[in-house]
C-alpha positions as CSV (number, residue, x, y, z in Angstrom):
1,X,21.5,-46.3,-72.0
2,X,23.4,-47.6,-74.9
3,X,22.0,-46.3,-78.2
4,X,21.8,-49.9,-79.6
5,X,19.8,-51.1,-76.7
6,X,17.5,-48.1,-77.2
7,X,16.9,-49.1,-80.8
8,X,15.9,-52.7,-79.8
9,X,13.5,-51.4,-77.1
10,X,12.0,-48.8,-79.5
11,X,11.5,-51.4,-82.2
12,X,9.6,-53.6,-79.8
13,X,7.4,-50.7,-78.6
14,X,6.6,-49.5,-82.2
15,X,5.5,-53.0,-83.1
16,X,3.4,-53.2,-79.9
17,X,5.1,-56.4,-78.8
18,X,5.4,-57.1,-75.1
19,X,8.7,-58.4,-73.8
20,X,7.2,-61.9,-73.4
21,X,6.4,-62.1,-77.1
22,X,9.9,-61.1,-78.2
23,X,11.5,-63.4,-75.6
24,X,9.3,-66.3,-76.9
25,X,10.3,-65.6,-80.5
26,X,14.0,-65.6,-79.4
27,X,13.6,-68.8,-77.4
28,X,14.5,-67.2,-74.1
29,X,12.7,-66.3,-70.9
30,X,11.1,-62.8,-70.4
31,X,13.5,-62.2,-67.6
32,X,16.5,-63.0,-69.8
33,X,15.2,-60.7,-72.5
34,X,14.5,-57.9,-70.0
35,X,18.2,-58.1,-69.0
36,X,19.3,-57.8,-72.6
37,X,17.0,-54.9,-73.4
38,X,18.1,-53.1,-70.3
39,X,21.8,-53.6,-71.1
40,X,22.5,-55.8,-68.1
41,X,23.6,-58.7,-70.3
42,X,25.0,-58.7,-73.8
43,X,23.1,-59.4,-77.0
44,X,24.8,-62.2,-78.8
45,X,25.0,-62.4,-82.5
46,X,22.4,-65.1,-82.5
47,X,20.0,-62.8,-80.5
48,X,20.7,-60.0,-82.9
49,X,19.9,-62.2,-85.9
50,X,16.6,-63.3,-84.3
51,X,15.7,-59.7,-83.5
52,X,16.4,-58.7,-87.1
53,X,14.3,-61.6,-88.4
54,X,11.4,-60.7,-86.0
55,X,11.3,-57.1,-87.3
56,X,11.9,-58.2,-90.9
57,X,15.1,-56.3,-91.5
58,X,18.6,-57.2,-92.2
59,X,21.2,-57.5,-89.5
60,X,23.2,-54.8,-91.2
61,X,20.3,-52.4,-91.0
62,X,19.6,-53.2,-87.4
63,X,23.2,-52.5,-86.5
64,X,24.1,-49.6,-88.7
65,X,20.9,-47.5,-88.9
66,X,20.3,-44.9,-86.3
67,X,17.4,-45.2,-83.9
68,X,15.6,-42.4,-85.8
69,X,16.2,-44.1,-89.2
70,X,14.8,-47.4,-87.9
71,X,11.8,-45.8,-86.4
72,X,11.0,-44.0,-89.7
73,X,11.4,-47.2,-91.6
74,X,9.0,-49.0,-89.3
75,X,6.4,-46.3,-89.5
76,X,6.7,-46.2,-93.3
77,X,6.4,-50.0,-93.5
78,X,3.3,-49.9,-91.2
79,X,1.7,-47.2,-93.3
80,X,2.2,-49.2,-96.5
81,X,0.6,-52.3,-94.9
82,X,-2.4,-50.2,-93.9
83,X,-2.9,-48.7,-97.3
């Protein structure tokens, strides 16, 4: 699996969102989102922008940070919200 696709899936899982929710936020069907998350279809720049907005991060961070860095950032952000 492509490392970028892995990042997108892990972000969704960490936030506890089902595919249906992410798909709705992106304005596409769950089946279409599933194909994107599995790498069967490409993520367009518009989709990437919507994903970055959903997870409240910059497009640059979404693209350039490693999966581990993104996960740490999400966990830290969630801990700050809980405090």
